[in-house]
Each structure stands twice: as structure tokens, then as C-alpha cells.
N, C-alpha and C positions, 0 to 999 in steps of 0.2 A: 491704371488701375493700381487700385488701394488695397491691394494682399496683406490680410490680417489673420491673427488666429482666432479662435472660436471655436468653443467646449459645447459638446455634445447635449443637451441635456435631457431628450428620450431617446430610447432608441425609435430607430427611424430605417428604412427599408424604403431603396430609390428603385420606382419599376423599372423594368427593361425598356429601354429607348427614350427614357423619362429625360435624363440630360446628354441632348446633342453637342458636343464640345469638341471642336478637332476632328481628325481622321486618320487612321492607320490602316495600312496592310500593303497592299500593292496597286500601281499604275491602273492594271489590269483588274482587280477585284479590292477597290474602295468601300470601306467600309467607314460609319462614321458613328461618333458616341462612348464614350467610356463602361456607359450602363447599356448598348445597345444589343447584346448580346444574352444576358444575363443582368440580375439583379444586383444593389447593395446596399450592405445590412452597416449601419452606425452605431456604432453600442455608446450607451448613455456612458457619458461622462469621459468619451472620446476626441483629443485631440486635433485638429483639422486647420486645415487656412484653404480661404478662400477669401473671394470678393464680396462685397456684398453694395457696390452698384451695380446700378442695373445697365443689362447690356448682355453680349453674346458670347463671351469669352469660357472658356471652359470652367476656368474660378469663379465668373460671377453666375453660369450654370446650377454648377453645384452648390452657392448658396440658394439658388432661386426653389432647385430642388427638394432641399433638408427641408426648407421652410426657418422664416425667422425664428418663428415660435417656435422652434427645437433648438437654438444656438443663442450661447451667452457668451459675451466677449473674455478670450482668455488673460486669467489675473495669474501675473509671475507673479514668484512667491505661493501662489496658491495650489498653481494646477501642473506646478512643474513637481511634481509627483512622480515616482518611480524606481527603478530599477538603477536609471545613473542622473536621476533626477532630469530627464528629457521627455518632452513629449512624442507620443505619434507622430 
């Protein structure tokens, strides 16, 4: 797995059920996906960590759901702005 930092270049909403990585809940009521029940909106300029390689891990599915055209590589020194110089 090659986790990397990316910056979202456009505001993107991932629809409910679009990215289905991992499971949560109890054994009797399993549920899959971090966006299974509600959509997730990523704001322009937001820094995220995901995996650009092909596959089915949560980090890879997140990259696929947002789309390569809506992401760019994180540039240290340029994108480390904010309250404490840290990314979200």
C-alpha cells in the first residue's frame, strides 16, 4: 500500500454507498462502507490521505471515489497552511 497525501482540487461529494471499504457495526448487524449511509463532501483545498494504486482497500476506494481529476499531489511547504501548519 502506498498511502500518500493529496489535495482536493474541486469540491466533491461522494454519494452514499459509492466507496465500500471495510466493515463496522456488530456481528449481528454488519454494515459496510464509510459512505454507506450518507454522502461525504470533500472541500476544495482539503488535504487527505489515500492510495492511488488500484485495489479494494479503503484508501484505494477513497481515491477512486473522489477521482484522479479532482486530486493533486500534496506539496510540503505550499499546502501546510492553517492554524498550526498541519493538514487536516
